[in-house]
C-alpha positions as CSV (number, residue, x, y, z in Angstrom):
1,M,-3.8,6.4,16.3
2,Q,-6.7,8.6,15.3
3,K,-8.4,9.2,11.9
4,N,-6.4,11.3,9.6
5,D,-3.0,10.3,11.3
6,L,-0.1,9.4,8.8
7,V,1.7,6.3,10.0
8,T,4.8,4.5,8.6
9,V,4.1,0.8,8.1
10,A,6.3,-2.2,7.2
11,I,4.3,-4.7,5.1
12,E,4.8,-8.1,6.5
13,D,2.1,-10.2,4.9
14,I,-0.7,-10.2,2.2
15,G,-4.3,-10.4,2.8
16,V,-6.9,-12.5,0.9
17,G,-8.0,-9.5,-1.1
18,G,-4.4,-8.6,-2.1
19,E,-3.8,-5.9,0.4
20,G,-0.7,-5.5,2.3
21,I,-0.7,-6.3,6.1
22,G,1.4,-4.4,8.6
23,K,1.3,-3.5,12.3
24,V,1.6,-0.2,14.2
25,D,1.2,0.2,17.9
26,G,-0.4,-3.1,18.2
27,Y,-2.9,-2.4,15.5
28,T,-3.2,-4.5,12.3
29,L,-3.5,-2.4,9.3
30,F,-4.6,-3.2,5.8
31,I,-3.0,-1.2,3.0
32,K,-4.1,-1.3,-0.7
33,D,-1.5,-1.6,-3.3
34,A,1.4,-2.6,-1.0
35,I,3.3,-5.6,-1.2
36,I,5.5,-7.7,1.3
37,G,8.7,-5.7,2.0
38,D,7.4,-2.3,1.2
39,V,7.8,0.4,3.9
40,V,4.8,2.8,3.2
41,E,3.2,5.9,4.7
42,A,-0.5,5.6,4.9
43,K,-3.4,7.7,6.3
44,I,-5.7,6.2,8.9
45,M,-9.1,6.6,7.3
46,K,-11.4,4.7,9.8
47,E,-11.1,2.9,12.9
48,I,-12.4,-0.3,11.6
49,P,-10.2,-2.5,9.8
50,L,-10.8,-1.8,6.2
51,P,-8.0,-1.5,3.6
52,M,-6.6,2.1,3.6
53,P,-5.1,3.8,0.6
54,L,-1.3,3.9,0.1
55,S,0.0,7.4,0.5
56,V,3.7,7.0,-0.4
57,I,6.2,4.0,-0.8
58,L,9.0,5.1,1.5
59,S,11.1,2.0,0.7
60,P,9.9,-0.3,-2.0
61,S,10.2,-4.1,-1.7
62,H,13.0,-5.7,-3.6
63,T,10.2,-7.7,-5.4
64,R,8.2,-4.6,-6.6
65,K,8.6,-4.0,-10.3
66,A,8.3,-0.7,-12.0
67,V,5.2,-0.4,-14.2
68,P,6.3,0.1,-17.8
69,A,4.9,3.2,-19.6
70,V,2.1,2.7,-22.0
71,Q,2.9,3.8,-25.5
72,T,0.0,4.6,-27.7
73,M,0.0,3.8,-31.4
74,P,-1.8,5.9,-34.0
75,M,-4.9,4.2,-35.5
76,V,-4.5,3.0,-38.9
77,A,-7.6,3.2,-41.2
């Protein structure tokens, strides 16, 4: 794996900072905003083990919940 490669990762654990943890080709990867059970696509940002941003959720975990839309209400004076 090299910088800027896109990889598919199955998230198997959660780190102490809340990042999803998965393995690809013997490397342990830390993925922000991923949860156990997700299968995600992520971009390799650096060769050191820092959390990398989630690109796409390919297969969401059964425990993942949709975020409800925020409804704004008009201000009343």
